[in-house]
C-alpha positions in Angstrom: 41.0 137.3 69.8 39.0 134.9 72.0 36.7 133.8 69.3 39.6 132.6 67.1 40.9 130.1 69.7 38.5 127.3 69.2 40.5 124.9 67.0 43.2 127.3 65.7 46.7 126.3 65.2 47.9 129.8 64.7 46.6 133.2 65.6 45.0 135.1 62.7 46.2 138.7 63.3 44.3 140.3 60.4 41.0 138.6 61.4 41.5 139.7 64.9 41.7 143.3 63.8 38.7 142.9 61.6 36.7 141.7 64.6 37.4 144.9 66.4 40.5 144.1 68.4 41.9 147.6 68.3 44.4 146.8 71.1 46.5 144.5 68.9 49.2 146.1 66.8 51.9 144.3 64.9 55.2 145.3 63.3 57.7 143.2 61.3 61.4 143.6 61.8 64.7 141.8 61.6 66.4 141.5 64.9 69.3 139.6 66.5 68.4 136.1 67.5 70.2 136.5 70.8 67.9 139.4 71.7 65.0 136.9 72.1 64.2 135.2 75.4 62.4 131.8 74.9 60.3 132.2 78.0 59.8 130.3 81.3 59.1 126.9 79.7 62.4 125.5 78.5 60.7 122.0 78.1 59.1 123.3 74.9 62.5 123.3 73.2 63.7 119.8 74.1 62.7 116.2 74.5 59.8 115.5 72.2 60.6 117.9 69.4 62.6 115.5 67.3 61.9 117.4 64.0 64.0 120.4 64.9 67.1 119.1 63.0 65.1 118.6 59.8 63.6 122.1 60.2 67.0 123.6 60.8 68.3 122.0 57.5 65.3 123.5 55.7 65.9 127.0 57.2 69.6 126.7 56.0 68.4 126.0 52.5 65.5 128.4 52.0 65.5 130.6 55.1 62.8 131.3 57.7 59.5 131.6 55.8 57.2 132.4 58.8 58.5 135.1 61.1 58.7 134.4 64.9 56.1 136.2 67.0 57.6 138.2 69.9 56.6 140.9 72.4 58.7 143.5 74.1 60.4 142.0 77.2 60.7 143.5 80.6 64.3 144.6 79.9 65.0 147.3 77.3 66.2 146.0 74.0 65.1 142.4 74.6 62.1 140.5 73.3 60.0 137.6 74.7 59.1 134.7 72.3 55.3 134.3 72.1 54.9 131.9 69.2 57.3 129.8 67.1 59.3 127.9 69.7 60.3 125.1 67.3 61.3 127.6 64.6 63.3 129.5 67.2 65.2 126.4 68.2 65.8 125.4 64.6 67.1 128.9 63.8 69.6 128.5 66.7 70.6 125.1 65.5 71.0 126.4 61.9 73.4 129.1 63.2 71.3 132.1 62.2 72.4 135.4 63.7 69.4 137.5 62.7 65.7 136.5 62.1 62.5 138.0 60.9 60.0 138.6 63.7 56.5 140.0 64.1 56.4 142.2 67.2 53.0 142.4 68.8 51.9 145.3 70.9 48.9 144.9 73.2 47.9 144.2 76.7 49.2 141.2 78.6 45.9 139.3 78.2 46.0 139.5 74.4 49.6 138.4 74.3 48.8 135.3 76.4 45.8 134.5 74.2 48.1 134.5 71.1 50.6 132.3 72.8 47.9 129.8 73.7 46.4 129.9 70.2 49.8 129.1 68.8 50.7 126.3 71.2 47.7 124.8 72.9 46.4 122.7 70.0 49.7 121.5 68.5 49.8 117.7 68.2 53.3 117.5 69.8 52.3 119.6 72.8 53.0 117.6 76.1 50.6 117.8 79.0 53.1 119.9 80.9 53.5 122.4 78.1 49.7 122.7 77.8 49.5 123.3 81.5 52.1 126.1 81.4 50.3 127.8 78.5 46.9 127.6 80.3 48.2 128.8 83.6 49.9 131.8 81.9 46.4 133.1 81.0 45.6 133.2 84.7 48.9 134.5 86.1 49.9 136.8 83.3 46.7 137.4 81.4 44.6 138.2 84.5 41.8 135.8 83.6 39.8 133.7 86.0 39.2 129.9 85.6 35.8 130.4 83.9 37.2 132.7 81.2 40.1 130.3 80.5 37.8 127.4 80.4 35.6 129.2 77.8 38.6 130.1 75.7 39.9 126.6 75.7 36.5 125.0 75.2 37.1 122.9 78.4 35.6 122.7 81.9 36.8 124.6 84.9 37.8 121.3 86.5 40.2 120.8 83.5 41.7 124.3 84.1 42.2 123.4 87.8 44.0 120.2 86.8 46.4 122.3 84.7 47.2 124.5 87.7 47.9 121.3 89.7 50.4 120.0 87.1 52.3 123.3 87.0 52.8 123.0 90.8 54.3 119.5 90.7 58.1 118.9 91.2 60.3 119.4 88.1 61.3 115.7 87.9 57.7 114.6 87.8 56.9 117.2 85.1 59.9 116.1 83.0 58.7 112.4 83.2 55.3 113.5 81.9 56.9 115.7 79.2 59.1 112.9 78.0 56.1 110.7 77.5 56.7 107.7 79.8 54.6 108.8 82.8 50.8 109.5 82.6 49.3 112.4 84.4 47.2 110.1 86.6 50.2 108.2 87.7 52.2 111.4 88.3 49.4 112.8 90.5 50.4 110.3 93.2 54.2 110.4 92.8 54.1 114.2 92.9 52.9 114.0 96.5 56.1 112.3 97.8 58.0 115.2 99.4 61.3 113.3 99.7 63.4 114.0 96.6 65.5 110.9 96.8 62.5 108.6 97.3 60.5 110.3 94.6 63.4 109.8 92.2 63.5 106.1 93.1 59.8 105.8 92.4 60.1 107.5 89.1 62.9 105.1 88.2 60.6 102.2 89.0 57.8 103.6 87.0 60.1 104.1 84.0 61.6 100.6 84.2 58.4 98.6 85.0 55.6 100.9 83.9 52.9 102.2 86.2 49.2 102.8 85.9 47.2 105.1 88.2 46.7 102.6 91.1 50.3 101.4 91.5 51.7 104.8 92.3 48.8 105.3 94.8 50.0 102.1 96.6 53.6 103.4 96.5 52.5 106.7 98.1 50.6 104.8 100.8 53.7 102.6 101.5 55.8 105.7 101.7 53.6 107.4 104.3 53.6 104.2 106.4 57.4 103.6 106.2 58.6 107.1 106.7 60.0 106.7 110.2 61.3 110.3 110.4 57.8 111.7 110.5 55.5 108.8 111.1 55.5 105.7 113.3 53.1 102.9 112.6 50.5 101.8 115.2 50.1 98.1 115.6 46.7 96.9 116.9 44.7 93.7 116.8 40.9 93.6 116.4 40.6 91.8 119.7 42.0 94.6 121.9 41.4 97.5 119.6 38.8 99.0 121.9 41.3 99.1 124.8 44.6 99.9 123.1 43.6 102.1 120.2 44.9 105.6 119.7 43.0 106.9 122.8 43.2 104.9 126.1 40.0 104.8 128.2 41.3 108.0 129.9 41.6 109.8 126.6 38.2 108.8 125.1 36.5 111.7 126.9 34.5 114.8 126.0 37.8 116.5 125.5 38.9 114.1 122.8 38.6 116.0 119.5 38.0 113.8 116.5 37.4 114.8 112.9 36.0 112.7 110.1 36.7 114.1 106.6 34.9 112.5 103.8 34.0 113.2 100.2 30.2 112.5 100.4 27.4 112.4 102.9 27.0 108.7 103.8 30.8 107.9 103.6 31.2 108.8 107.3 28.5 106.2 108.3 29.4 103.6 105.8 33.1 103.4 106.5 33.5 104.7 110.1 30.0 104.9 111.6 30.5 102.0 114.0 33.7 103.6 115.4 31.8 106.9 115.9 28.9 105.2 117.6 31.2 103.1 119.9 32.8 106.3 121.3 30.0 108.8 122.0 32.0 110.4 124.8 34.4 111.9 122.2 33.8 115.2 120.4 33.1 114.3 116.8 33.2 116.7 113.9 32.2 115.4 110.5 32.6 117.2 107.2 31.5 116.1 103.7 33.3 118.0 100.9 30.5 117.6 98.3 26.7 117.8 97.9 25.9 120.9 100.0 23.5 122.1 97.3 21.9 118.6 96.9 18.4 119.2 98.3 17.9 115.5 98.9 21.2 114.4 100.4 22.2 117.5 102.4 19.3 117.3 104.9 19.9 113.6 105.3 23.5 114.2 106.2 22.6 116.5 109.1 20.0 114.0 110.3 22.7 111.3 110.2 24.9 113.6 112.3 22.3 113.7 115.0 22.1 109.9 115.1 25.9 109.8 115.3 26.1 112.4 118.1 28.3 114.6 115.9 28.4 118.1 114.5 29.5 119.0 111.1 29.3 120.9 107.8 29.3 120.4 104.1 31.1 121.7 101.0 30.0 121.9 97.4 33.0 120.7 95.4 32.2 119.5 91.9 30.8 116.0 92.0 29.3 115.6 88.5 29.1 112.1 87.1 32.1 112.5 84.8 34.3 113.0 88.0 36.8 115.4 86.4 39.9 115.8 88.6 40.0 118.6 91.2 43.1 120.7 92.0 44.6 119.4 95.3 45.0 122.9 96.7 41.2 123.6 96.2 40.3 120.4 98.1 42.8 121.3 100.9 41.4 124.8 101.2 37.8 123.5 101.3 38.8 121.2 104.2 40.3 124.0 106.2 37.3 126.2 105.6 34.9 123.6 106.8 36.8 122.4 109.9 36.2 124.4 113.1 39.9 124.1 114.1 43.2 123.0 112.5 44.1 120.8 115.5 42.6 117.4 116.5 43.5 114.3 118.4 42.3 112.1 115.6 41.4 112.6 112.0 39.7 109.8 110.0 39.5 110.0 106.2 39.6 108.1 102.9 42.4 105.8 101.8 44.7 107.0 99.1 43.3 104.5 96.7 39.7 104.9 97.8 37.6 102.1 99.1 36.5 100.5 95.8 37.6 100.8 92.2 37.6 103.6 91.7 36.1 106.8 93.0 38.3 109.9 92.3 36.7 112.1 95.0 37.5 109.6 97.7 41.2 109.4 96.6 41.5 113.2 96.3 40.1 113.7 99.8 42.5 111.2 101.3 45.4 112.8 99.5 44.4 116.3 100.5 44.2 115.4 104.2 47.7 113.8 104.0 49.1 116.8 102.2 47.7 119.2 104.8 49.1 117.0 107.6 52.6 116.7 105.9 52.8 120.4 105.3 51.6 121.2 108.9 48.6 123.1 107.8 46.5 120.6 109.8 47.6 119.0 113.0 46.6 115.6 114.5 48.1 113.1 116.8 47.0 110.4 114.4 45.5 109.9 111.0 43.3 106.9 110.4 42.6 106.1 106.7 39.8 103.7 105.7 41.2 100.3 104.8 38.8 98.6 102.4 39.1 96.9 99.0 36.9 95.2 96.5 39.3 93.1 94.5 39.1 95.6 91.6 35.3 95.2 91.5 35.2 91.4 92.0 33.2 91.7 95.2 31.7 94.2 97.6 34.2 96.4 99.6 35.5 94.7 102.7 38.1 95.2 105.3 41.7 94.8 104.1 43.1 91.7 105.7 46.4 93.3 107.0 45.0 96.7 108.0 46.5 98.2 111.1 43.2 98.3 112.9 40.2 96.1 112.4 37.2 96.1 114.7 34.3 93.7 114.4 31.3 95.8 115.4 28.9 94.5 118.0 25.5 93.6 116.5 23.7 96.5 118.2 26.3 99.0 116.9 26.2 97.6 113.4 22.3 97.7 113.4 22.4 101.4 114.3 24.8 102.0 111.6 22.7 100.1 109.1 19.6 101.9 110.1 21.3 105.3 109.3 22.2 104.0 105.8 18.7 102.6 105.1 16.3 104.7 107.1 18.1 108.1 107.1 19.9 108.1 103.8 17.1 106.0 102.3 19.1 103.3 100.5 17.1 100.2 99.7 18.1 96.9 101.2 19.4 95.6 97.8 21.4 98.8 97.1 25.2 98.8 96.9 25.4 100.9 100.1 23.1 98.6 102.2 24.8 95.4 101.0 28.2 96.9 101.6 27.7 98.3 105.1 30.8 96.7 106.8 30.5 94.6 110.0 34.2 95.0 110.3 35.7 98.5 110.2 39.3 98.8 109.2 41.9 101.6 109.1 45.5 102.3 108.2 46.9 104.2 111.2 49.6 106.8 111.2 51.0 108.5 114.2 53.1 111.6 114.7 54.0 113.5 117.8 56.2 116.1 116.3 53.2 117.6 114.4 51.6 118.8 117.6 54.1 121.5 118.6 52.4 124.4 116.9 49.7 126.2 119.0 46.0 125.6 118.2 44.4 127.9 115.7 40.6 128.1 115.8 38.8 129.1 112.7 
């Protein structure tokens, strides 16, 4: 069965048997239409399938030519629709009481493969329908991501993205299914937990249109303005060293601070000065990618020594094509790498990254916020890098109205620059060396109510 899935629109039962699939048995019957359950994805029968009326008229005239494909359901006497969702809907619309079906008998994995072969490569399949079909192979078919990726001729990162889509709120899924919201734009709106505000943002996206970056800005604004959970810190660059999150009493060896970044060098480039200016704090730095990079990984740990920090690295996919990762996988990696789930301060990437555009930066920032919002990770405050590059018009620089901007003393900046050039080895004319900010900037979020749960060391 697996070999037939490459570009098939329908599953070839006879060929499957010839290739040695002895588990698959089929029988043809006529059964009551009402005995068939359409499955767990009702979206398949609505919205985009505008040809159902025409198909129903055809069935009224000449009958159902191709039988529906079903399997025995969990309840006695009922059947589960595997293939032929549009024909099923057209039969209902045509008023048929009985229909021809081909009943397949096999293990759950084979049934899921047939459903995928029937549905995955249809031209009218929406991203949500595709995601449901793919995830069914994992949940019902008992396959792992590697096997599903092989069957679908896609990457494991693509499979992870399908899992993410299935986990999104129903209103976001429907917007994607109806065709007016892209998956990239939806990935930000889906992170808004408040149903009413998410509905408002969906209305804005439908009315005005939204690319990938606009919903990211909406999500950032939501987190800043949500007074029930978050109160904004207002600081000026002049007195930032005195009135920041920690007073001078709190910047001590007992102050636990975590810096969570996508790549080794991000910690130095965007927050190295802040780390160097507060050596009395207990700094933990984790990079989610490049653990197996034999060049970059050793440099990361040498940089930690210069920064007076401890840390660890993950090995999330960081291939040049930057295929999306599943948010849950990024979150789990963060929790695995951190020595604790409770900190005084967490510093991480902005929701839109620091320059246009780096998907891993955005995914890291979103994952940290999701962990914080869901109370899987506790911190008195979250600081997110606040830099922008005018959509590529100039090198990244501090956002003008960032909550916290600190101009680094020359000696601090030089130490930071030395780590970038001497430890990481970037040439003086490289993007990293030329970018190294003299002003470090952050969006700052504060929450006291997230500190009530006891500390959990990992």
